[in-house]
C-alpha positions as CSV (number, residue, x, y, z in Angstrom):
1,M,0.0,0.0,0.0
2,I,1.1,3.6,-0.7
3,I,0.3,6.7,1.3
4,R,1.0,10.2,0.1
5,K,1.7,13.4,2.1
6,L,1.8,16.8,0.4
7,F,4.1,19.6,1.6
8,K,4.4,23.2,0.2
9,F,7.1,25.9,0.2
10,E,7.8,29.1,-1.5
11,G,11.3,29.5,-2.9
12,A,13.6,31.3,-5.3
13,H,16.5,30.1,-7.5
14,I,18.4,30.3,-10.8
15,V,18.8,27.2,-12.9
16,R,22.2,27.6,-14.5
17,K,23.1,25.8,-17.7
18,C,19.5,25.2,-18.7
19,T,18.3,26.1,-22.1
20,S,15.8,28.9,-21.1
21,D,17.3,32.3,-20.8
22,R,14.6,33.3,-18.3
23,C,15.5,30.5,-15.9
24,R,19.3,30.5,-16.6
25,E,19.9,34.2,-16.1
26,N,17.3,35.5,-13.7
27,I,16.4,35.0,-10.1
28,H,12.8,33.8,-10.0
29,G,10.5,31.9,-7.6
30,H,7.9,29.2,-7.5
31,S,5.2,27.9,-5.2
32,Y,6.6,24.3,-4.8
33,I,4.5,21.3,-4.0
34,V,6.4,18.3,-2.7
35,E,4.5,14.9,-2.6
36,V,6.1,12.2,-0.6
37,F,4.9,8.6,-1.3
38,I,5.6,6.0,1.4
39,T,4.9,2.3,1.1
40,S,4.7,-0.8,3.2
41,D,3.5,-4.3,2.6
42,K,1.9,-4.5,6.1
43,L,-0.3,-2.1,8.1
44,D,0.6,-1.0,11.6
45,N,-1.5,-1.6,14.7
46,G,-3.8,1.3,13.7
47,G,-4.4,-0.1,10.3
48,M,-2.1,2.4,8.6
49,V,1.2,2.4,6.7
50,M,2.3,4.9,9.3
51,D,0.6,7.8,11.1
52,F,1.1,11.1,9.2
53,G,1.9,12.7,12.6
54,R,5.2,10.8,12.5
55,L,6.3,12.8,9.4
56,K,7.1,15.9,11.4
57,P,10.8,15.6,10.7
58,I,10.1,15.7,6.9
59,R,7.8,18.7,7.3
60,E,10.6,20.4,9.3
61,L,13.2,19.6,6.5
62,I,11.0,21.0,3.8
63,D,10.1,24.1,5.9
64,R,13.8,25.0,5.8
65,F,13.3,25.7,2.1
66,D,10.3,28.0,2.6
67,H,11.1,31.6,1.6
68,S,14.7,30.6,1.1
69,Y,17.0,31.1,-1.9
70,A,18.1,27.7,-3.2
71,L,21.8,28.2,-4.2
72,W,23.7,25.7,-6.3
73,N,27.1,25.2,-4.7
74,R,28.7,25.4,-8.2
75,E,27.8,29.1,-8.6
76,D,30.4,31.7,-9.0
77,E,31.9,32.7,-5.6
78,E,31.0,36.4,-6.2
79,F,27.4,35.5,-6.8
80,K,27.4,33.2,-3.7
81,A,28.7,36.0,-1.6
82,F,26.0,38.4,-2.9
83,I,23.2,35.8,-2.1
84,Y,24.5,35.2,1.4
85,R,24.9,38.9,2.1
86,Y,21.4,39.9,1.0
87,N,19.3,37.0,2.1
88,Q,18.5,35.8,5.6
89,R,17.4,32.3,4.3
90,V,19.7,30.4,2.0
91,V,20.0,26.7,1.3
92,E,23.2,25.8,-0.6
93,L,22.7,22.5,-2.4
94,P,25.1,20.1,-4.1
95,V,22.6,19.7,-6.9
96,S,21.1,22.2,-9.4
97,P,18.0,23.7,-7.8
98,S,15.8,22.4,-10.6
99,S,12.7,20.3,-10.0
100,E,14.9,17.2,-10.7
101,G,17.6,18.3,-8.3
102,F,15.0,19.0,-5.6
103,A,13.4,15.6,-6.2
104,L,16.7,13.8,-5.9
105,F,17.8,15.7,-2.8
106,F,14.5,15.3,-1.1
107,F,14.4,11.6,-1.9
108,Y,17.9,11.2,-0.4
109,A,17.2,13.2,2.7
110,I,13.7,11.8,3.4
111,D,14.9,8.2,2.8
112,R,17.5,8.8,5.5
113,I,14.9,10.2,7.9
114,L,12.5,7.2,7.4
115,R,15.3,4.7,7.8
116,E,16.4,6.2,11.1
117,M,12.8,6.3,12.4
118,P,12.1,3.5,14.9
119,P,8.7,1.7,14.8
120,V,6.4,2.8,17.5
121,N,3.1,1.2,16.5
122,G,3.9,-2.0,14.7
123,E,5.2,-0.4,11.5
124,T,7.2,-2.8,9.4
125,N,9.0,-2.5,6.1
126,V,8.1,1.2,5.8
127,R,10.1,2.7,2.9
128,L,10.1,5.7,0.7
129,H,8.5,4.9,-2.7
130,S,9.1,8.3,-4.5
131,V,9.2,12.0,-4.1
132,R,7.5,14.3,-6.6
133,V,8.3,18.0,-6.8
134,H,6.0,20.4,-8.6
135,E,7.7,23.6,-9.7
136,T,4.6,24.8,-11.6
137,A,1.0,23.7,-11.9
138,T,1.8,21.8,-15.1
139,G,5.1,20.2,-14.5
140,Y,6.9,18.1,-11.9
141,A,9.9,15.8,-11.5
142,E,9.8,12.5,-9.6
143,A,12.7,10.7,-8.0
144,F,12.7,6.9,-7.2
145,R,15.1,4.7,-5.4
146,E,17.1,3.9,-8.5
147,D,17.8,7.6,-8.9
148,L,19.9,7.6,-5.8
149,A,22.7,6.3,-8.1
150,Q,22.9,10.0,-9.2
151,A,23.2,11.3,-5.7
152,D,26.9,12.1,-5.5
153,F,26.6,14.0,-2.2
154,T,25.8,13.6,1.5
155,M,23.8,15.8,3.9
156,E,27.1,17.3,5.0
157,D,27.3,18.9,1.5
158,V,24.1,20.9,2.2
159,K,24.4,24.3,4.0
160,F,21.5,26.0,5.7
161,K,21.4,29.7,6.6
162,L,18.2,30.3,8.4
C-alpha cells in the first residue's frame, strides 16, 4: 500500500546551464509542492502504513526551504557572496535547484529520515517509494530509489542559513 503526504514551500532560485534564458539568467521563484509517497506491505496496529503525525521531521526539513534562496554550490563565488549577504534564508545545495535536483535531494534526505525512524506502533517495512516536486501547476519531477545512483553527495554537503 502507498500513502501520500503533500508539503508546500515558496522558494527562489536560478537554474544555471538550462536552455531557457529566463530560468538561466534570472532569479525567480515558485510555489513548490512536494509529494512524498511512502509504502509498506503491512499495516501497523492502527491499520495504517504509518501515522502522518510521524512525518514531522520531513515537514521540518521541507520548511527550511520556505522563503529561502536555493543556491547551487557550483555558482560563481562572487554571486554566492551576494546571495549570502542579502538573504536571511539560503539553502546551498550540491545539486542544481531544478525540480529534478530537488526531487533527488528530497528523496535522499527523506529516505534517511525514514530509515532512522524506529517503529512505535507496529510499523514494518516502511520505505520511501518516491518524491514528486511540482515547480509549476503543469510540471513536476519525480525521484525513485534507482535515482539515488545519481546522488553524489551527503547531507554534510548541504548548507542552511536560516
